[in-house]
C-alpha positions as a Markdown table, in Angstrom:
| # | Residue | x | y | z |
|---|---|---|---|---|
| 1 | Met | 55.1 | 202.3 | 60.9 |
| 2 | Leu | 54.3 | 198.9 | 61.7 |
| 3 | Ala | 57.9 | 198.3 | 62.4 |
| 4 | Ala | 57.0 | 201.6 | 65.2 |
| 5 | Phe | 53.6 | 199.7 | 66.5 |
| 6 | Ile | 55.0 | 196.3 | 67.3 |
| 7 | Arg | 57.9 | 197.5 | 68.7 |
| 8 | Ala | 56.2 | 199.9 | 70.6 |
| 9 | Thr | 53.4 | 197.5 | 72.1 |
| 10 | Ala | 56.8 | 195.2 | 72.6 |
| 11 | Gln | 57.5 | 197.8 | 75.7 |
| 12 | Leu | 53.7 | 198.0 | 77.6 |
| 13 | Gly | 55.3 | 196.3 | 80.0 |
| 14 | Asp | 58.0 | 198.1 | 81.0 |
| 15 | Pro | 57.4 | 199.7 | 84.8 |
| 16 | Ala | 57.8 | 203.7 | 83.5 |
| 17 | Phe | 54.0 | 203.5 | 81.4 |
| 18 | Arg | 52.5 | 202.3 | 84.7 |
| 19 | Arg | 52.1 | 206.3 | 85.8 |
| 20 | Pro | 50.8 | 207.2 | 82.5 |
| 21 | Leu | 47.9 | 204.1 | 82.4 |
| 22 | Val | 46.2 | 205.1 | 85.8 |
| 23 | Phe | 46.5 | 208.7 | 86.0 |
| 24 | Gly | 45.3 | 209.4 | 81.8 |
| 25 | Leu | 42.6 | 207.1 | 82.4 |
| 26 | Leu | 40.9 | 209.0 | 85.4 |
| 27 | Gly | 42.4 | 212.1 | 83.9 |
| 28 | Ala | 40.4 | 211.7 | 80.8 |
| 29 | Ala | 37.0 | 210.3 | 82.3 |
| 30 | Ala | 37.0 | 212.7 | 84.7 |
| 31 | Val | 36.8 | 215.2 | 82.1 |
| 32 | Leu | 34.4 | 212.8 | 80.0 |
| 33 | Ala | 31.8 | 212.5 | 82.4 |
| 34 | Gly | 32.0 | 216.1 | 82.8 |
| 35 | Leu | 31.5 | 217.0 | 79.7 |
| 36 | Trp | 29.0 | 215.3 | 79.7 |
| 37 | Thr | 27.6 | 216.1 | 82.4 |
| 38 | Gly | 27.2 | 219.6 | 81.5 |
| 39 | Met | 26.4 | 218.7 | 77.4 |
| 40 | Gly | 22.8 | 217.8 | 79.6 |
| 41 | Val | 22.5 | 220.0 | 81.6 |
| 42 | Leu | 23.2 | 222.7 | 78.5 |
| 43 | Leu | 20.0 | 220.7 | 77.0 |
| 44 | Thr | 18.1 | 220.4 | 79.7 |
| 45 | Arg | 18.2 | 223.2 | 80.8 |
| 46 | Thr | 17.3 | 224.9 | 77.5 |
| 47 | Gln | 13.4 | 224.9 | 76.2 |
| 48 | Leu | 12.8 | 225.3 | 72.6 |
| 49 | Phe | 9.2 | 224.9 | 72.6 |
| 50 | Asp | 6.8 | 225.9 | 75.4 |
| 51 | Asn | 5.4 | 222.8 | 74.6 |
| 52 | Pro | 6.2 | 219.6 | 76.6 |
| 53 | Trp | 5.2 | 217.8 | 73.2 |
| 54 | Leu | 8.0 | 219.1 | 71.9 |
| 55 | Asp | 10.3 | 219.4 | 74.0 |
| 56 | Thr | 10.6 | 216.2 | 75.3 |
| 57 | Pro | 11.1 | 214.4 | 72.0 |
| 58 | Leu | 13.4 | 217.2 | 71.6 |
| 59 | Asp | 15.8 | 216.6 | 74.9 |
| 60 | Ala | 15.8 | 212.5 | 74.3 |
| 61 | Leu | 17.8 | 213.3 | 70.8 |
| 62 | Gly | 19.4 | 216.5 | 73.0 |
| 63 | Gly | 20.9 | 212.7 | 75.3 |
| 64 | Leu | 21.7 | 210.5 | 72.6 |
| 65 | Ala | 24.1 | 213.6 | 70.4 |
| 66 | Thr | 25.1 | 214.2 | 74.6 |
| 67 | Leu | 26.4 | 210.3 | 74.8 |
| 68 | Val | 27.2 | 210.1 | 71.0 |
| 69 | Leu | 29.8 | 213.3 | 71.2 |
| 70 | Thr | 31.4 | 211.8 | 74.7 |
| 71 | Val | 32.2 | 208.6 | 71.6 |
| 72 | Leu | 32.8 | 210.1 | 69.6 |
| 73 | Leu | 35.8 | 213.0 | 71.2 |
| 74 | Tyr | 36.7 | 209.5 | 73.4 |
| 75 | Pro | 40.5 | 209.5 | 71.4 |
| 76 | Ala | 40.9 | 212.9 | 71.1 |
| 77 | Val | 39.8 | 213.7 | 74.8 |
| 78 | Val | 42.2 | 210.6 | 76.7 |
| 79 | Ala | 45.5 | 211.7 | 73.7 |
| 80 | Ala | 45.0 | 215.2 | 75.8 |
| 81 | Ile | 45.0 | 214.3 | 78.9 |
| 82 | Met | 46.9 | 211.9 | 79.1 |
| 83 | Ser | 49.4 | 213.7 | 76.8 |
| 84 | Leu | 50.3 | 215.9 | 81.1 |
| 85 | Phe | 51.7 | 212.2 | 82.1 |
| 86 | Leu | 53.2 | 210.7 | 79.1 |
| 87 | Asp | 56.8 | 212.2 | 79.1 |
| 88 | Gly | 58.0 | 209.1 | 81.5 |
| 89 | Ala | 56.9 | 206.9 | 79.1 |
| 90 | Ile | 58.5 | 208.6 | 76.3 |
| 91 | Asp | 61.7 | 208.8 | 78.5 |
| 92 | Ala | 61.2 | 204.8 | 78.3 |
| 93 | Val | 61.6 | 204.7 | 74.9 |
| 94 | Glu | 64.2 | 206.9 | 74.4 |
| 95 | Ala | 66.5 | 205.0 | 77.3 |
| 96 | Arg | 66.3 | 201.5 | 75.8 |
| 97 | His | 66.1 | 202.8 | 71.9 |
| 98 | Tyr | 68.1 | 205.9 | 71.8 |
| 99 | Pro | 70.5 | 205.8 | 74.8 |
| 100 | Gly | 72.9 | 208.0 | 72.9 |
| 101 | Arg | 70.4 | 211.1 | 72.1 |
| 102 | Pro | 71.4 | 214.6 | 74.5 |
| 103 | Pro | 68.8 | 214.6 | 76.7 |
| 104 | Pro | 65.2 | 216.4 | 75.3 |
| 105 | Arg | 64.5 | 219.6 | 76.7 |
| 106 | Pro | 61.7 | 220.2 | 79.3 |
| 107 | Val | 58.6 | 221.3 | 78.7 |
| 108 | Ala | 56.6 | 223.1 | 80.9 |
| 109 | Leu | 52.8 | 222.2 | 82.6 |
| 110 | Ala | 51.7 | 225.2 | 80.9 |
| 111 | Glu | 52.8 | 224.5 | 77.7 |
| 112 | Gln | 51.0 | 221.0 | 77.7 |
| 113 | Leu | 48.1 | 222.4 | 79.0 |
| 114 | Ile | 47.8 | 224.7 | 76.8 |
| 115 | Ser | 48.0 | 221.8 | 73.8 |
| 116 | Ala | 46.1 | 219.2 | 75.8 |
| 117 | Leu | 42.7 | 222.2 | 75.9 |
| 118 | Arg | 43.2 | 222.9 | 72.4 |
| 119 | Leu | 43.2 | 219.5 | 70.9 |
| 120 | Ile | 39.8 | 218.9 | 73.1 |
| 121 | Ala | 38.2 | 222.7 | 72.3 |
| 122 | Leu | 39.3 | 221.8 | 68.7 |
| 123 | Ala | 38.0 | 217.7 | 68.3 |
| 124 | Leu | 35.1 | 219.3 | 70.4 |
| 125 | Ala | 34.3 | 221.9 | 67.2 |
| 126 | Leu | 35.0 | 219.0 | 64.3 |
| 127 | Asn | 33.0 | 216.3 | 65.9 |
| 128 | Leu | 30.2 | 219.1 | 66.5 |
| 129 | Leu | 30.8 | 220.6 | 62.4 |
| 130 | Ala | 30.5 | 216.5 | 61.1 |
| 131 | Leu | 27.6 | 215.1 | 64.2 |
| 132 | Pro | 24.9 | 215.7 | 60.9 |
| 133 | Ile | 27.8 | 213.6 | 58.6 |
| 134 | Tyr | 28.2 | 210.7 | 61.8 |
| 135 | Leu | 24.4 | 209.9 | 61.2 |
| 136 | Ile | 25.5 | 208.4 | 57.6 |
| 137 | Pro | 26.6 | 205.3 | 57.6 |
| 138 | Gly | 30.0 | 203.9 | 56.2 |
| 139 | Ile | 29.9 | 207.2 | 55.3 |
| 140 | Asn | 29.8 | 208.3 | 59.6 |
| 141 | Leu | 33.4 | 205.7 | 60.2 |
| 142 | Val | 35.5 | 207.3 | 57.5 |
| 143 | Val | 35.0 | 211.3 | 58.9 |
| 144 | Phe | 35.4 | 209.3 | 62.2 |
| 145 | Tyr | 38.9 | 207.6 | 61.2 |
| 146 | Met | 39.9 | 210.7 | 58.9 |
| 147 | Leu | 39.8 | 213.1 | 61.7 |
| 148 | Asn | 40.6 | 211.8 | 64.4 |
| 149 | Gly | 43.7 | 211.0 | 62.4 |
| 150 | Tyr | 44.3 | 214.3 | 61.1 |
| 151 | Leu | 44.0 | 215.8 | 65.4 |
| 152 | Leu | 45.8 | 212.0 | 66.8 |
| 153 | Gly | 48.4 | 211.9 | 64.1 |
| 154 | Arg | 49.4 | 215.7 | 65.1 |
| 155 | Glu | 48.7 | 216.1 | 69.0 |
| 156 | Tyr | 50.8 | 212.4 | 69.4 |
| 157 | Phe | 54.2 | 214.3 | 66.9 |
| 158 | Glu | 53.4 | 217.4 | 69.0 |
| 159 | Met | 53.5 | 215.7 | 71.9 |
| 160 | Val | 57.2 | 213.2 | 71.2 |
| 161 | Ala | 58.6 | 216.6 | 68.7 |
| 162 | Gln | 58.6 | 218.8 | 71.1 |
| 163 | Arg | 61.0 | 217.8 | 73.2 |
| 164 | Arg | 63.6 | 217.7 | 70.4 |
| 165 | Leu | 62.6 | 220.0 | 67.7 |
| 166 | Asp | 62.2 | 224.2 | 67.8 |
| 167 | Pro | 58.7 | 225.8 | 66.3 |
| 168 | Ala | 60.2 | 225.4 | 62.9 |
| 169 | Ala | 61.9 | 222.5 | 62.6 |
| 170 | Arg | 58.8 | 221.0 | 64.3 |
| 171 | Arg | 56.6 | 222.3 | 61.0 |
| 172 | Leu | 59.2 | 221.1 | 58.2 |
| 173 | Leu | 58.7 | 217.7 | 59.9 |
| 174 | Arg | 55.5 | 217.4 | 59.9 |
| 175 | Arg | 54.8 | 219.3 | 56.9 |
| 176 | Asn | 57.4 | 216.8 | 54.7 |
| 177 | Arg | 55.6 | 213.6 | 57.0 |
| 178 | Arg | 52.1 | 214.2 | 57.0 |
| 179 | Ala | 51.0 | 211.7 | 55.1 |
| 180 | Arg | 52.7 | 209.1 | 57.4 |
| 181 | Ile | 51.5 | 211.1 | 60.5 |
| 182 | Phe | 47.9 | 211.2 | 59.3 |
| 183 | Leu | 48.1 | 207.6 | 58.7 |
| 184 | Ser | 49.4 | 206.9 | 62.4 |
| 185 | Gly | 46.6 | 208.6 | 64.0 |
| 186 | Ala | 44.1 | 206.9 | 62.0 |
| 187 | Ala | 46.1 | 203.8 | 63.4 |
| 188 | Val | 45.7 | 204.9 | 66.8 |
| 189 | Ala | 42.0 | 206.3 | 66.3 |
| 190 | Phe | 41.1 | 202.7 | 64.9 |
| 191 | Ile | 43.1 | 200.6 | 67.7 |
| 192 | Ser | 41.2 | 203.5 | 70.3 |
| 193 | Thr | 37.4 | 201.6 | 69.5 |
| 194 | Ile | 38.3 | 198.5 | 70.6 |
| 195 | Pro | 37.2 | 197.9 | 73.8 |
| 196 | Leu | 40.3 | 196.7 | 76.5 |
| 197 | Val | 42.9 | 197.3 | 74.0 |
| 198 | Asn | 42.3 | 201.3 | 73.9 |
| 199 | Leu | 43.0 | 201.5 | 77.0 |
| 200 | Val | 46.4 | 201.5 | 76.3 |
| 201 | Ala | 46.3 | 202.5 | 72.7 |
| 202 | Pro | 47.5 | 206.8 | 74.1 |
| 203 | Leu | 51.0 | 204.4 | 76.0 |
| 204 | Val | 51.6 | 202.5 | 72.5 |
| 205 | Ala | 50.8 | 206.0 | 70.5 |
| 206 | Ala | 53.0 | 207.7 | 72.5 |
| 207 | Ala | 55.7 | 204.8 | 71.7 |
| 208 | Ala | 55.5 | 205.0 | 67.8 |
| 209 | Leu | 55.9 | 208.3 | 67.2 |
| 210 | Thr | 58.7 | 208.0 | 69.3 |
| 211 | His | 59.7 | 205.4 | 66.7 |
| 212 | Gln | 59.0 | 207.5 | 64.3 |
| 213 | Val | 60.0 | 211.2 | 65.7 |
| 214 | Met | 63.6 | 210.2 | 66.1 |
| 215 | Ser | 63.8 | 207.6 | 63.0 |
| 216 | Trp | 63.1 | 210.9 | 61.1 |
| 217 | Ile | 65.1 | 213.4 | 62.4 |
| 218 | Gly | 68.2 | 211.0 | 62.3 |
| 219 | Ser | 67.6 | 211.6 | 58.7 |
| 220 | Met | 67.3 | 215.5 | 58.8 |
| 221 | Glu | 70.0 | 215.4 | 60.8 |
| 222 | Arg | 72.0 | 212.6 | 58.2 |
| 223 | Thr | 71.2 | 214.7 | 55.1 |
| 224 | Ala | 71.7 | 218.4 | 56.8 |
| 225 | Pro | 74.5 | 220.1 | 55.2 |
| 226 | Arg | 77.6 | 220.5 | 57.5 |
| 227 | Asp | 80.2 | 223.8 | 58.3 |
| 228 | Gly | 83.5 | 223.1 | 56.1 |
């Protein structure tokens, strides 16, 4: 896994990585701004009590909850949005390191959009459920990395594997490699919390998972029974 991340980082200067970086970050910023605005409006327009002495503190806590939730959702939202732009970067990794492979299966935009929306919805639901736990020092970090390890690992794995494998083969590979996929996702979640480094985290993640998935597919092909 470490070797895959090192190889991914070494390719960051590839021109094919520039477009997904710019467009993905702009898209993620727009979605996060919309999420922040929407939740803020919802909280300020909703009055649980008719007493301003009670509603004002609740509005303040609601604003804090909105800020915390936006920060927590950042890795998953960026992954979801950048997944729409990362095909070129994945192509560049495959072209440089795996030139003998046949062309990948084209993934329709609708399929990518559904996958991105599903990830954002799942991340929002799980982080809302975990919000009370995030108030517990120490445990909150463990929960954050475990939760995002699952979300990001699965998202980046699917992003790469769907280009090469049918759904049944993807499920089998994900089941056999779930520990490695989770650890890769947790590593991405960690670097996504480092200022400036988090800007290139999705590119590193996509490239690293490309190396791992291609290696795993190669292992599957070598161990598969041959006709005759």
